[in-house]
MOPAC internal coordinates of N, CA, C and O (Angstrom, degrees):
PM7 1SCF
backbone

  N    0.0000 0     0.00 0     0.00 0    0    0    0
  C    1.4476 1     0.00 0     0.00 0    1    0    0
  C    1.5200 1   108.14 1     0.00 0    2    1    0
  O    1.2310 1   121.32 1   -42.78 1    3    2    1
  N    1.2997 1   115.08 1   137.22 1    3    2    1
  C    1.4551 1   121.59 1   178.51 1    5    3    2
  C    1.5219 1   108.50 1  -116.14 1    6    5    3
  O    1.2310 1   120.91 1   -48.27 1    7    6    5
  N    1.3188 1   115.87 1   131.73 1    7    6    5
  C    1.4658 1   120.64 1   175.79 1    9    7    6
  C    1.5175 1   107.82 1   -84.42 1   10    9    7
  O    1.2310 1   121.11 1   -64.14 1   11   10    9
  N    1.3305 1   115.48 1   115.86 1   11   10    9
  C    1.4563 1   121.20 1   179.30 1   13   11   10
  C    1.5241 1   110.44 1   -80.15 1   14   13   11
  O    1.2310 1   120.99 1   138.27 1   15   14   13
  N    1.3389 1   115.70 1   -41.73 1   15   14   13
  C    1.4625 1   121.03 1  -178.61 1   17   15   14
  C    1.5188 1   108.45 1  -151.19 1   18   17   15
  O    1.2310 1   120.55 1   -44.70 1   19   18   17
  N    1.3229 1   116.55 1   135.30 1   19   18   17
  C    1.4684 1   121.96 1   176.41 1   21   19   18
  C    1.5240 1   107.55 1  -127.87 1   22   21   19
  O    1.2310 1   121.07 1   -59.54 1   23   22   21
  N    1.3362 1   115.56 1   120.46 1   23   22   21
  C    1.4556 1   121.33 1  -176.99 1   25   23   22
  C    1.5212 1   109.10 1  -127.05 1   26   25   23
  O    1.2310 1   120.50 1   -45.49 1   27   26   25
  N    1.3214 1   116.65 1   134.51 1   27   26   25
  C    1.4600 1   120.85 1   173.32 1   29   27   26
  C    1.5180 1   108.35 1   -94.99 1   30   29   27
  O    1.2310 1   120.85 1   -64.44 1   31   30   29
  N    1.3150 1   115.98 1   115.56 1   31   30   29
  C    1.4567 1   122.53 1   179.35 1   33   31   30
  C    1.5300 1   107.47 1   -99.00 1   34   33   31
  O    1.2310 1   120.68 1   -84.34 1   35   34   33
  N    1.3239 1   116.30 1    95.66 1   35   34   33
  C    1.4656 1   121.04 1  -175.89 1   37   35   34
  C    1.5251 1   112.19 1   -71.77 1   38   37   35
  O    1.2310 1   120.25 1   154.09 1   39   38   37
  N    1.3039 1   117.12 1   -25.91 1   39   38   37
  C    1.4586 1   120.82 1   179.94 1   41   39   38
  C    1.5391 1   110.73 1   -66.04 1   42   41   39
  O    1.2310 1   120.21 1   140.32 1   43   42   41
  N    1.3248 1   117.20 1   -39.68 1   43   42   41
  C    1.4611 1   121.93 1  -179.40 1   45   43   42
  C    1.5306 1   112.71 1  -102.09 1   46   45   43
  O    1.2310 1   120.10 1  -174.75 1   47   46   45
  N    1.3345 1   117.42 1     5.25 1   47   46   45
  C    1.4743 1   122.82 1   179.26 1   49   47   46
  C    1.5264 1   112.12 1    54.05 1   50   49   47
  O    1.2310 1   121.03 1  -127.49 1   51   50   49
  N    1.3228 1   115.63 1    52.51 1   51   50   49
  C    1.4542 1   119.18 1   179.19 1   53   51   50
  C    1.5278 1   110.26 1  -147.80 1   54   53   51
  O    1.2310 1   121.65 1   -18.48 1   55   54   53
  N    1.3212 1   114.45 1   161.52 1   55   54   53
  C    1.4548 1   122.53 1   172.72 1   57   55   54
  C    1.5226 1   106.06 1  -108.76 1   58   57   55
  O    1.2310 1   120.45 1   -51.74 1   59   58   57
  N    1.3290 1   116.74 1   128.26 1   59   58   57
  C    1.4590 1   121.94 1  -178.86 1   61   59   58
  C    1.5267 1   108.23 1  -105.33 1   62   61   59
  O    1.2310 1   120.80 1   -58.07 1   63   62   61
  N    1.3264 1   116.08 1   121.93 1   63   62   61
  C    1.4590 1   121.55 1  -176.74 1   65   63   62
  C    1.5237 1   108.91 1  -118.81 1   66   65   63
  O    1.2310 1   120.65 1   -59.38 1   67   66   65
  N    1.3184 1   116.35 1   120.62 1   67   66   65
  C    1.4690 1   121.83 1   170.56 1   69   67   66
  C    1.5188 1   106.35 1   -96.38 1   70   69   67
  O    1.2310 1   120.53 1   -53.30 1   71   70   69
  N    1.3361 1   116.60 1   126.70 1   71   70   69
  C    1.4581 1   119.57 1  -174.16 1   73   71   70
  C    1.5223 1   112.02 1  -126.58 1   74   73   71
  O    1.2310 1   121.96 1   -18.21 1   75   74   73
  N    1.3064 1   113.85 1   161.79 1   75   74   73
  C    1.4574 1   123.20 1   175.05 1   77   75   74
  C    1.5281 1   106.37 1  -136.86 1   78   77   75
  O    1.2310 1   120.20 1   -52.16 1   79   78   77
  N    1.3280 1   117.23 1   127.84 1   79   78   77
  C    1.4598 1   121.42 1  -175.12 1   81   79   78
  C    1.5264 1   109.41 1  -126.69 1   82   81   79
  O    1.2310 1   120.50 1   -65.00 1   83   82   81
  N    1.3181 1   116.65 1   115.00 1   83   82   81
  C    1.4702 1   122.82 1   173.97 1   85   83   82
  C    1.5261 1   107.14 1   -87.35 1   86   85   83
  O    1.2310 1   119.84 1   -62.20 1   87   86   85
  N    1.3222 1   117.92 1   117.80 1   87   86   85
  C    1.4685 1   121.10 1  -179.41 1   89   87   86
  C    1.5251 1   109.51 1  -121.99 1   90   89   87
  O    1.2310 1   121.60 1  -113.97 1   91   90   89
  N    1.3191 1   114.53 1    66.03 1   91   90   89
  C    1.4668 1   121.71 1  -178.37 1   93   91   90
  C    1.5264 1   109.64 1   -69.42 1   94   93   91
  O    1.2310 1   120.91 1   -53.34 1   95   94   93
  N    1.3175 1   115.86 1   126.66 1   95   94   93
  C    1.4578 1   121.60 1   178.73 1   97   95   94
  C    1.5153 1   114.48 1    78.77 1   98   97   95
  O    1.2310 1   119.81 1  -176.96 1   99   98   97
  N    1.3098 1   117.97 1     3.04 1   99   98   97
  C    1.4596 1   122.42 1  -179.57 1  101   99   98
  C    1.5241 1   109.92 1  -121.07 1  102  101   99
  O    1.2310 1   121.39 1   -16.49 1  103  102  101
  N    1.3099 1   114.96 1   163.51 1  103  102  101
  C    1.4639 1   120.02 1   177.11 1  105  103  102
  C    1.5280 1   109.72 1   -72.62 1  106  105  103
  O    1.2310 1   120.90 1   -14.18 1  107  106  105
  N    1.3090 1   115.88 1   165.82 1  107  106  105
  C    1.4605 1   121.16 1   175.73 1  109  107  106
  C    1.5260 1   108.61 1   -60.36 1  110  109  107
  O    1.2310 1   119.72 1   -49.20 1  111  110  109
  N    1.3232 1   118.14 1   130.80 1  111  110  109
  C    1.4658 1   120.04 1  -177.83 1  113  111  110
  C    1.5190 1   111.83 1   -65.91 1  114  113  111
  O    1.2310 1   121.23 1   -37.96 1  115  114  113
  N    1.3240 1   115.25 1   142.04 1  115  114  113
  C    1.4634 1   120.22 1   177.83 1  117  115  114
  C    1.5207 1   109.88 1   -79.77 1  118  117  115
  O    1.2310 1   120.85 1   -12.12 1  119  118  117
  N    1.3127 1   115.98 1   167.88 1  119  118  117
  C    1.4609 1   121.34 1   178.42 1  121  119  118
  C    1.5372 1   109.86 1   -60.33 1  122  121  119
  O    1.2310 1   120.37 1   141.37 1  123  122  121
  N    1.3234 1   116.91 1   -38.63 1  123  122  121
  C    1.4686 1   121.62 1   179.40 1  125  123  122
  C    1.5273 1   110.69 1   -64.05 1  126  125  123
  O    1.2310 1   119.71 1   137.77 1  127  126  125
  N    1.3333 1   118.16 1   -42.23 1  127  126  125
  C    1.4614 1   121.43 1   178.36 1  129  127  126
  C    1.5318 1   111.00 1   -63.16 1  130  129  127
  O    1.2310 1   120.52 1   139.73 1  131  130  129
  N    1.3191 1   116.60 1   -40.27 1  131  130  129
  C    1.4614 1   120.44 1   178.37 1  133  131  130
  C    1.5214 1   109.75 1   -65.50 1  134  133  131
  O    1.2310 1   120.20 1   136.77 1  135  134  133
  N    1.3348 1   117.23 1   -43.23 1  135  134  133
  C    1.4617 1   121.03 1   179.23 1  137  135  134
  C    1.5226 1   111.38 1   -62.31 1  138  137  135
  O    1.2310 1   120.24 1   138.85 1  139  138  137
  N    1.3327 1   117.15 1   -41.15 1  139  138  137
  C    1.4593 1   120.91 1   178.84 1  141  139  138
  C    1.5219 1   111.71 1   -64.74 1  142  141  139
  O    1.2310 1   120.47 1   140.54 1  143  142  141
  N    1.3148 1   116.71 1   -39.46 1  143  142  141
  C    1.4598 1   120.17 1   179.71 1  145  143  142
  C    1.5320 1   111.27 1   -70.59 1  146  145  143
  O    1.2310 1   120.25 1   142.32 1  147  146  145
  N    1.3129 1   117.13 1   -37.68 1  147  146  145
  C    1.4667 1   120.55 1   176.06 1  149  147  146
  C    1.5276 1   109.51 1   -63.72 1  150  149  147
  O    1.2310 1   120.59 1   142.90 1  151  150  149
  N    1.3076 1   116.48 1   -37.10 1  151  150  149
  C    1.4690 1   120.70 1   178.91 1  153  151  150
  C    1.5236 1   110.74 1   -63.24 1  154  153  151
  O    1.2310 1   119.93 1   142.87 1  155  154  153
  N    1.3271 1   117.74 1   -37.13 1  155  154  153
  C    1.4624 1   119.77 1   177.73 1  157  155  154
  C    1.5288 1   111.49 1   -72.52 1  158  157  155
  O    1.2310 1   120.30 1   150.49 1  159  158  157
  N    1.3351 1   117.02 1   -29.51 1  159  158  157
  C    1.4606 1   120.52 1   178.31 1  161  159  158
  C    1.5289 1   112.20 1   -74.68 1  162  161  159
  O    1.2310 1   120.52 1   149.73 1  163  162  161
  N    1.3178 1   116.61 1   -30.27 1  163  162  161
  C    1.4705 1   123.20 1   176.34 1  165  163  162
  C    1.5299 1   107.02 1  -114.40 1  166  165  163
  O    1.2310 1   119.57 1   -92.39 1  167  166  165
  N    1.3323 1   118.42 1    87.61 1  167  166  165
  C    1.4688 1   122.28 1  -169.87 1  169  167  166
  C    1.5260 1   116.12 1   -58.47 1  170  169  167
  O    1.2310 1   119.10 1   146.73 1  171  170  169
  N    1.3264 1   119.32 1   -33.27 1  171  170  169
  C    1.4605 1   120.93 1  -176.52 1  173  171  170
  C    1.5221 1   112.57 1   -92.40 1  174  173  171
  O    1.2310 1   119.81 1  -168.20 1  175  174  173
  N    1.3113 1   117.96 1    11.80 1  175  174  173
  C    1.4602 1   120.30 1  -175.17 1  177  175  174
  C    1.5291 1   111.69 1   -81.63 1  178  177  175
  O    1.2310 1   121.36 1   -31.29 1  179  178  177
  N    1.3141 1   115.00 1   148.71 1  179  178  177
  C    1.4581 1   123.20 1   176.07 1  181  179  178
  C    1.5243 1   107.22 1   -88.12 1  182  181  179
  O    1.2310 1   119.16 1   -53.16 1  183  182  181
  N    1.3373 1   119.20 1   126.84 1  183  182  181
  C    1.4663 1   119.66 1  -178.68 1  185  183  182
  C    1.5303 1   113.48 1   -62.80 1  186  185  183
  O    1.2310 1   120.01 1   158.72 1  187  186  185
  N    1.3233 1   117.58 1   -21.28 1  187  186  185
  C    1.4591 1   121.06 1   177.79 1  189  187  186
  C    1.5252 1   112.24 1   -79.44 1  190  189  187
  O    1.2310 1   120.11 1   173.13 1  191  190  189
  N    1.3210 1   117.39 1    -6.87 1  191  190  189
  C    1.4639 1   121.77 1  -177.21 1  193  191  190
  C    1.5257 1   112.32 1  -112.71 1  194  193  191
  O    1.2310 1   120.08 1  -159.17 1  195  194  193
  N    1.3325 1   117.44 1    20.83 1  195  194  193
  C    1.4567 1   121.68 1   179.76 1  197  195  194
  C    1.5256 1   109.03 1  -107.18 1  198  197  195
  O    1.2310 1   120.90 1   -49.57 1  199  198  197
  N    1.3299 1   115.88 1   130.43 1  199  198  197
  C    1.4637 1   122.19 1   178.41 1  201  199  198
  C    1.5296 1   107.59 1  -124.51 1  202  201  199
  O    1.2310 1   120.69 1   -51.40 1  203  202  201
  N    1.3347 1   116.28 1   128.60 1  203  202  201
  C    1.4642 1   121.77 1   178.19 1  205  203  202
  C    1.5214 1   107.58 1  -106.25 1  206  205  203
  O    1.2310 1   121.15 1   -52.45 1  207  206  205
  N    1.3337 1   115.41 1   127.55 1  207  206  205
  C    1.4687 1   121.05 1  -179.02 1  209  207  206
  C    1.5213 1   109.38 1  -131.67 1  210  209  207
  O    1.2310 1   121.19 1   -19.29 1  211  210  209
  N    1.3057 1   115.34 1   160.71 1  211  210  209
  C    1.4668 1   123.36 1   171.61 1  213  211  210
  C    1.5251 1   114.04 1    53.71 1  214  213  211
  O    1.2310 1   119.99 1  -137.42 1  215  214  213
  N    1.3197 1   117.63 1    42.58 1  215  214  213
  C    1.4685 1   120.87 1   176.25 1  217  215  214
  C    1.5294 1   108.22 1   -78.82 1  218  217  215
  O    1.2310 1   120.79 1   -57.28 1  219  218  217
  N    1.3122 1   116.09 1   122.72 1  219  218  217
  C    1.4579 1   121.54 1   179.61 1  221  219  218
  C    1.5184 1   109.42 1  -130.83 1  222  221  219
  O    1.2310 1   120.72 1   -49.40 1  223  222  221
  N    1.3259 1   116.23 1   130.60 1  223  222  221
  C    1.4575 1   121.69 1   174.80 1  225  223  222
  C    1.5092 1   107.55 1  -112.66 1  226  225  223
  O    1.2310 1   120.62 1   -50.44 1  227  226  225
  N    1.3181 1   116.42 1   129.56 1  227  226  225
  C    1.4592 1   121.50 1  -178.77 1  229  227  226
  C    1.5269 1   110.07 1   -74.84 1  230  229  227
  O    1.2310 1   120.58 1   -41.96 1  231  230  229
  N    1.3095 1   116.50 1   138.04 1  231  230  229
  C    1.4583 1   121.26 1   179.26 1  233  231  230
  C    1.5273 1   109.15 1   -65.78 1  234  233  231
  O    1.2310 1   120.91 1   -53.11 1  235  234  233
  N    1.3184 1   115.87 1   126.89 1  235  234  233
  C    1.4595 1   121.30 1   177.77 1  237  235  234
  C    1.5101 1   114.74 1    79.27 1  238  237  235
  O    1.2310 1   120.13 1  -177.51 1  239  238  237
  N    1.3296 1   117.36 1     2.49 1  239  238  237
  C    1.4534 1   120.70 1   179.47 1  241  239  238
  C    1.5255 1   109.79 1  -126.10 1  242  241  239
  O    1.2310 1   120.11 1   -39.12 1  243  242  241
  N    1.3128 1   117.39 1   140.88 1  243  242  241
  C    1.4710 1   119.72 1   177.10 1  245  243  242
  C    1.5264 1   111.60 1   -85.50 1  246  245  243
  O    1.2310 1   120.55 1  -123.60 1  247  246  245
  N    1.3327 1   116.55 1    56.40 1  247  246  245
  C    1.4566 1   122.00 1  -177.70 1  249  247  246
  C    1.5248 1   109.64 1  -131.87 1  250  249  247
  O    1.2310 1   120.82 1   -55.50 1  251  250  249
  N    1.3138 1   116.05 1   124.50 1  251  250  249
  C    1.4574 1   121.95 1   175.90 1  253  251  250
  C    1.5151 1   108.08 1  -120.21 1  254  253  251
  O    1.2310 1   120.66 1   -48.57 1  255  254  253
  N    1.3240 1   116.33 1   131.43 1  255  254  253
  C    1.4580 1   121.65 1   176.40 1  257  255  254
  C    1.5228 1   108.61 1  -121.60 1  258  257  255
  O    1.2310 1   120.79 1   -22.59 1  259  258  257
  N    1.3055 1   116.10 1   157.41 1  259  258  257
  C    1.4542 1   119.28 1   179.42 1  261  259  258
  C    1.5034 1   112.24 1   179.61 1  262  261  259
  O    1.2310 1   121.91 1     8.09 1  263  262  261
  N    1.3329 1   113.96 1  -171.91 1  263  262  261
  C    1.4532 1   122.38 1  -179.30 1  265  263  262
  C    1.5165 1   108.49 1  -130.53 1  266  265  263
  O    1.2310 1   120.78 1   -41.15 1  267  266  265
  N    1.3171 1   116.11 1   138.85 1  267  266  265
  C    1.4601 1   121.64 1   175.00 1  269  267  266
  C    1.5201 1   108.39 1  -126.62 1  270  269  267
  O    1.2310 1   121.06 1   -41.72 1  271  270  269
  N    1.3243 1   115.57 1   138.28 1  271  270  269
  C    1.4632 1   121.76 1   176.85 1  273  271  270
  C    1.5175 1   107.61 1  -111.84 1  274  273  271
  O    1.2310 1   120.36 1   -51.30 1  275  274  273
  N    1.3206 1   116.93 1   128.70 1  275  274  273
  C    1.4587 1   122.51 1   176.39 1  277  275  274
  C    1.5183 1   106.84 1  -113.29 1  278  277  275
  O    1.2310 1   121.09 1   -72.69 1  279  278  277
  N    1.3356 1   115.51 1   107.31 1  279  278  277
  C    1.4625 1   121.14 1  -179.02 1  281  279  278
  C    1.5214 1   110.00 1   -85.11 1  282  281  279
  O    1.2310 1   120.85 1   -27.25 1  283  282  281
  N    1.3253 1   115.98 1   152.75 1  283  282  281
  C    1.4574 1   120.08 1  -179.88 1  285  283  282
  C    1.5299 1   112.13 1   -78.39 1  286  285  283
  O    1.2310 1   120.31 1   155.75 1  287  286  285
  N    1.3352 1   117.01 1   -24.25 1  287  286  285
  C    1.4594 1   121.02 1  -177.52 1  289  287  286
  C    1.5327 1   109.03 1  -151.76 1  290  289  287
  O    1.2310 1   120.50 1   -23.72 1  291  290  289
  N    1.3103 1   116.64 1   156.28 1  291  290  289
  C    1.4728 1   121.07 1  -179.74 1  293  291  290
  C    1.5296 1   110.29 1   -64.45 1  294  293  291
  O    1.2310 1   119.97 1   144.72 1  295  294  293
  N    1.3221 1   117.65 1   -35.28 1  295  294  293
  C    1.4680 1   119.91 1  -179.63 1  297  295  294
  C    1.5338 1   111.85 1   -66.05 1  298  297  295
  O    1.2310 1   119.98 1   154.67 1  299  298  297
  N    1.3402 1   117.65 1   -25.33 1  299  298  297
  C    1.4633 1   120.62 1   177.47 1  301  299  298
  C    1.5229 1   112.23 1   -72.26 1  302  301  299
  O    1.2310 1   120.29 1   162.88 1  303  302  301
  N    1.3186 1   117.06 1   -17.12 1  303  302  301
  C    1.4621 1   121.12 1  -179.29 1  305  303  302
  C    1.5226 1   112.96 1   -76.14 1  306  305  303
  O    1.2310 1   119.86 1  -179.72 1  307  306  305
  N    1.3095 1   117.88 1     0.28 1  307  306  305
  C    1.4638 1   120.67 1  -178.75 1  309  307  306
  C    1.5288 1   112.49 1   -65.77 1  310  309  307
  O    1.2310 1   119.79 1   164.93 1  311  310  309
  N    1.3380 1   118.02 1   -15.07 1  311  310  309
  C    1.4623 1   120.53 1   177.74 1  313  311  310
  C    1.5241 1   112.15 1   -75.04 1  314  313  311
  O    1.2310 1   120.28 1   163.34 1  315  314  313
  N    1.3323 1   117.07 1   -16.66 1  315  314  313
  C    1.4651 1   121.12 1   178.83 1  317  315  314
  C    1.5242 1   109.86 1   -77.92 1  318  317  315
  O    1.2310 1   120.03 1   -36.11 1  319  318  317
  N    1.3372 1   117.54 1   143.89 1  319  318  317
  C    1.4713 1   120.29 1   178.33 1  321  319  318
  C    1.5315 1   111.64 1   -65.70 1  322  321  319
  O    1.2310 1   120.92 1   -19.40 1  323  322  321
  N    1.3063 1   115.84 1   160.60 1  323  322  321
  C    1.4671 1   120.83 1  -175.94 1  325  323  322
  C    1.5266 1   112.47 1   -63.02 1  326  325  323
  O    1.2310 1   119.53 1   147.51 1  327  326  325
  N    1.3433 1   118.51 1   -32.49 1  327  326  325
  C    1.4554 1   119.20 1  -179.82 1  329  327  326
  C    1.5322 1   111.52 1   -67.64 1  330  329  327
  O    1.2310 1   119.85 1   152.57 1  331  330  329
  N    1.3184 1   117.90 1   -27.43 1  331  330  329
  C    1.4625 1   121.18 1   175.98 1  333  331  330
  C    1.5221 1   109.62 1   -70.52 1  334  333  331
  O    1.2310 1   119.95 1   138.95 1  335  334  333
  N    1.3301 1   117.70 1   -41.05 1  335  334  333
  C    1.4638 1   121.22 1   176.75 1  337  335  334
  C    1.5270 1   109.92 1   -62.20 1  338  337  335
  O    1.2310 1   120.45 1   137.12 1  339  338  337
  N    1.3146 1   116.75 1   -42.88 1  339  338  337
  C    1.4644 1   120.81 1  -179.40 1  341  339  338
  C    1.5299 1   110.80 1   -65.50 1  342  341  339
  O    1.2310 1   120.19 1   142.28 1  343  342  341
  N    1.3314 1   117.24 1   -37.72 1  343  342  341
  C    1.4548 1   122.51 1  -179.38 1  345  343  342
  C    1.5329 1   112.14 1   -66.77 1  346  345  343
  O    1.2310 1   120.55 1   147.02 1  347  346  345
  N    1.3397 1   116.55 1   -32.98 1  347  346  345
  C    1.4563 1   120.83 1  -175.23 1  349  347  346
  C    1.5249 1   114.01 1   -99.71 1  350  349  347
  O    1.2310 1   119.10 1   170.54 1  351  350  349
  N    1.3228 1   119.32 1    -9.46 1  351  350  349
  C    1.4619 1   120.47 1  -173.79 1  353  351  350
  C    1.5223 1   113.46 1   -64.58 1  354  353  351
  O    1.2310 1   119.50 1   156.56 1  355  354  353
  N    1.3126 1   118.56 1   -23.44 1  355  354  353
  C    1.4711 1   120.22 1   177.94 1  357  355  354
  C    1.5274 1   112.24 1   -69.26 1  358  357  355
  O    1.2310 1   119.91 1   161.41 1  359  358  357
  N    1.3334 1   117.78 1   -18.59 1  359  358  357
  C    1.4602 1   121.79 1  -179.05 1  361  359  358
  C    1.5192 1   112.87 1   -97.02 1  362  361  359
  O    1.2310 1   119.69 1   170.94 1  363  362  361
  N    1.3143 1   118.19 1    -9.06 1  363  362  361
  C    1.4556 1   121.74 1  -177.33 1  365  363  362
  C    1.5162 1   110.43 1   -78.70 1  366  365  363
  O    1.2310 1   120.83 1   -34.10 1  367  366  365
  N    1.3402 1   116.02 1   145.90 1  367  366  365
  C    1.4556 1   120.67 1   179.24 1  369  367  366
  C    1.5275 1   111.37 1   -78.39 1  370  369  367
  O    1.2310 1   120.43 1   148.73 1  371  370  369
  N    1.3169 1   116.78 1   -31.27 1  371  370  369
  C    1.4630 1   121.78 1   177.80 1  373  371  370
  C    1.5183 1   108.23 1  -129.15 1  374  373  371
  O    1.2310 1   120.83 1   -22.56 1  375  374  373
  N    1.3250 1   116.03 1   157.44 1  375  374  373
  C    1.4607 1   119.15 1   178.54 1  377  375  374
  C    1.5172 1   110.10 1   -70.92 1  378  377  375
  O    1.2310 1   121.36 1   -37.08 1  379  378  377
  N    1.3172 1   115.01 1   142.92 1  379  378  377
  C    1.4613 1   120.92 1   178.24 1  381  379  378
  C    1.5256 1   109.66 1   -72.16 1  382  381  379
  O    1.2310 1   119.34 1   -28.42 1  383  382  381
  N    1.3167 1   118.86 1   151.58 1  383  382  381
  C    1.4682 1   121.57 1  -179.91 1  385  383  382
  C    1.5202 1   112.99 1   -58.67 1  386  385  383
  O    1.2310 1   119.96 1   144.88 1  387  386  385
  N    1.3427 1   117.68 1   -35.12 1  387  386  385
  C    1.4657 1   120.06 1  -179.70 1  389  387  386
  C    1.5291 1   110.82 1   -64.53 1  390  389  387
  O    1.2310 1   120.45 1   142.20 1  391  390  389
  N    1.3393 1   116.74 1   -37.80 1  391  390  389
  C    1.4638 1   120.63 1  -178.85 1  393  391  390
  C    1.5222 1   110.45 1   -70.43 1  394  393  391
  O    1.2310 1   119.99 1   143.30 1  395  394  393
  N    1.3410 1   117.62 1   -36.70 1  395  394  393
  C    1.4570 1   120.69 1   179.77 1  397  395  394
  C    1.5173 1   111.11 1   -68.61 1  398  397  395
  O    1.2310 1   119.91 1   140.94 1  399  398  397
  N    1.3366 1   117.77 1   -39.06 1  399  398  397
  C    1.4579 1   121.02 1  -179.54 1  401  399  398
  C    1.5190 1   111.89 1   -67.26 1  402  401  399
  O    1.2310 1   120.05 1   142.43 1  403  402  401
  N    1.3273 1   117.50 1   -37.57 1  403  402  401
  C    1.4568 1   120.50 1  -177.38 1  405  403  402
  C    1.5328 1   111.60 1   -73.23 1  406  405  403
  O    1.2310 1   120.10 1   158.42 1  407  406  405
  N    1.3437 1   117.42 1   -21.58 1  407  406  405
  C    1.4603 1   119.62 1  -178.33 1  409  407  406
  C    1.5352 1   111.95 1   -85.10 1  410  409  407
  O    1.2310 1   119.85 1   166.74 1  411  410  409
  N    1.3376 1   117.88 1   -13.26 1  411  410  409
  C    1.4523 1   121.05 1   179.93 1  413  411  410
  C    1.5140 1   110.20 1   -77.48 1  414  413  411
  O    1.2310 1   121.34 1   -29.36 1  415  414  413
  N    1.3324 1   115.04 1   150.64 1  415  414  413
  C    1.4516 1   120.33 1   176.98 1  417  415  414
  C    1.5096 1   111.19 1   -77.91 1  418  417  415
  O    1.2310 1   119.67 1   -13.81 1  419  418  417
  N    1.3142 1   118.24 1   166.19 1  419  418  417
  C    1.4479 1   122.17 1  -176.05 1  421  419  418
  C    1.5235 1   114.43 1   -83.75 1  422  421  419
  O    1.2310 1   118.80 1   160.24 1  423  422  421
  N    1.3395 1   119.89 1   -19.76 1  423  422  421
  C    1.4650 1   122.08 1  -174.60 1  425  423  422
  C    1.5177 1   112.93 1   -98.76 1  426  425  423
  O    1.2310 1   119.43 1  -167.01 1  427  426  425
  N    1.2928 1   118.70 1    12.99 1  427  426  425
  C    1.4627 1   119.45 1  -176.43 1  429  427  426
  C    1.4800 1   112.80 1   -84.96 1  430  429  427
  O    1.2310 1   120.10 1   180.00 1  431  430  429

């Protein structure tokens, strides 16, 4: 994986990584594989705070490009839409606070 651009967005407390991955002779990388590789590129990152967006694989080419956001804290991820949380919750080690609150009943 090659980092095309790495930007620290202090306003949103995240690191934005644009990447390019040549996967010659291999299948298209899964979202989990991309998240694991981003975690190795950002050593102090929490795996529950990584969001992969805009993954595109070119037809007939072993090239995948995309963007990954590494948030400093789970509470900073509230800027992401709910469908992004739902898409990534299967990879999280613990449930996000937003998911726990929505599962509680109203009369408790």
